[in-house]
Every structure is written in C-alpha cells, then in structure tokens.
N, C-alpha and C positions, 0 to 999 in steps of 0.2 A: 599865446600861440599865434603864429602867423602863417600865412600861405607861403609855401616855398618858392624860391626863385625859379626852379624848374617848372612848377605849375604855372606861374605867370608867363614863362616863356612859351609853354604849350598853348595857353589861352591866347596870347598875342599872335602866335603862328597860325592858329585856327582862324582867328578873326581876320587877320591881314590877308591870308591866302584866299579865304572865301570871299572877302570883300573884293580883292583883285579879280577873282574869277567871275563874279557877278558884274563888276564894272566894265571889264574888258576881257572877255573870254579868249584864252590862248592856251596852247599846249603847256607853256611854262607855268601859268597859273594853275592849270589842271594838275600838273605834277606836284606843285607846292601844296595844293589842297589835299591831294591823296596822301602825301607825306605827313601833313599835319594831322590828318585823321588817324593814321597809323600811330603816330606819337600820342594822340589823344586817347586812343583805345588802350594802349599799354599804361598810360598814366592813370586812366580810370580804373583799370584792373588793380593796379598797385594801390591806389587811394582807397578803393573799396575793401581790399584785403587788410590793409593797414588800419583803416578805420574800424573794421570789425574786430580785429585783434586788440587794438588799443583804444577802445571806444571812449573810455573816461579821459584819456589824455589828448587824443587826436580826432575823435569822432566828428565833432561839430565842424572843425576846420576842414577835415577831409570831405565832409558832405558839402560844405560850401564850395570847396575847390571843384568837386565833381559837377555841381550845378553851374559854376562859371565856365568850365570847359564845354559842357553840353550846350550852354547858351551862346558861346562864342561863334559857332558856325552859323546858326540862323541869324544872329545879329549882324555878322559880316555880310551875309547875303542880302539882308534888308538894306543896309547902308550902301552896299555896292550897287544895288538896283536903283536907289535914289540918285547916286552919283551918275550912273549911266543915263538916267532920265534927264538930269540937269545938263550933262554934257551934250546930249542930243538936242535938247531945246536951245542950248547956246549955239550949236552948229547948224540948226535947221535951215537958216537962210543960205548958208554955204552949200548944204545938200541940195536945196532947191535950185541954186545957181548951177551947180554941177549937173543936176538932172536936165536942166534946160540946155546946157552946153552939149551934153551927150545926145539929146534928142535932135538938136540942130545939126550935129556933125555925123549923123547916120542916115542911111537910106530908109525911107518910110516902111518898106516891107522887108526888113532884114532881121537877122539875129547874129550878133557877133560880140566878141570881146572888145573892150574899149580901153584905151590908155588915156587916163585923165591928164590934163595939163598940170604943171607943177603946183599951181595955186590950190588945187583940190587933191593933190597926191596923198595927203595925210588922212583923207576921209575913208579910204578903202584900199585894200591890197589887190583888189580885182573888181572890175565892173563888167556886167553883161547887159546888153541892150537887146530887147525883143519886142516886136510889134506884130500883132495879127488882128484880124477882124473881131474875134471873139473876146480876147483878153485885153485888147487895147495896147497901149505902150506900157511896158514894164521894164524898169531899169533897176538892176540888182547891184547894190554896193556891198561887196563882201568885206566885212570889217572884223569879224570875230571867228574864232575856231578853236579846235582842240583835236583830240585824237580819240578813237580812230576815225578820221575823216569826218569831222563835225564842223558844219558851217553855220554861221549866223550872218544873216543878210538884212540890210535895210533896203526895202523895196519901195520904189516910187512907182505908183500905178495910176494911170489916168482914168481907168474904168473901175469904180468902186465895186462893181458886180463881179470882178475877177475871183473874189473869195468864194463865190457860190458855184464856180465852174471848175470841175475836177481837173480838166486839161490844164488850167492855168497854175495849179499848185500841186500837181501830182507827186512831185519829188520832195515836198516840204511837209513836215509833220505838224509844226506849230506855227500859228499865224496870230500875231498880236498887233492890232491897230495902234498907231502911235499918234498921228495927227492927220490932217487932211492929206489924202493921197499917199501917206507914208505908213508902212507896216514893217514890223520886225518879224522875220520868219527864220525858222531853223529846221535842219534835217535831223 
C-alpha cells in the first residue's frame, strides 16, 4: 500500500502555501492557503471514512496520510518563518540604508508618505515617515499584507521606548522586535 498521488498533492499544496504565507504574506498566498485548507479538510474526511471502512486494507496508510496532511501546515509555517528571518537578516543593511535615506530626506517634525529611490524599491510597497517628541523617529516599511486590509510593517524606530507608549502603536496589534531599532508589527 502506498500514499495516493492526490494525498501527496494536498500535502504539497498545504506545505507550499503556508510556507509562502509565512515567508512573504500577501493576498495571493492567503488565498492559496485557504484553498489548500479546504482541500485538506475534504481529504481528511475522505481518508478517515475510508480508513474506518477498510481498516485492514487501508487503515494504516490512511492514518499516516492524515498525519502528514495535518503536519504540512505547521511545518510550512515554521520553514516560512525561518526563510523570512533569513531574508530580513540578509537585507538588514539595505533597510538601515533606506531608513537613513528616508530620515535625511524628510522634515524633522513631519509625517508623510515617502517614495523610495529605485535601489530600495523592492524593500516595501509603501513607506511612512513619522517623527514626534514622544515616539521619536518611526519609519514604517509596508512589505506584507493580505485581506481584509491586513498590513505587516517593518518599523525602524530610534526610540526603543515607543513600544511602551500607547500613542506610538495604537493601530498595531502585534509587535515583534527583530534587531536593534527594528520591529515587525501587524494590524
């Protein structure tokens, strides 16, 4: 007995879609992960029913298939997060250079959208610069998202105490420190 090609396809789809969503969140990856979860649900129901009805012939193979399908999503997320971290650590010097460029090309007491020069264009699809006395300089690099209106931002902040000030992060639910002056935040 062997695991069916359909099951391998579902396992692969779950792993790849969740890996992609964790590595670079976007509406496309979110749709793919939802579709893979729907396929996984129907596959699991089919495998459980078939395994129960034909336990002697298919039970063990169907049980292993179920376990592989269930493990594919968290495994994809774990690998995707590792890839995301590696890519960020690889690009951190470019992010620092982009943050310095943004700070140098904006008025000290301003808040505005910034258009990055071409050499930093792949780091974010949008950049927001904000500076005030309480929060310090905060530069938000919008690089990930999904639906409905989900944003993931890599924030450069000169004041490490901004995390403790409600005013500085009122619109963001999750804050994750990445490295010196860098945080990943999401709504």
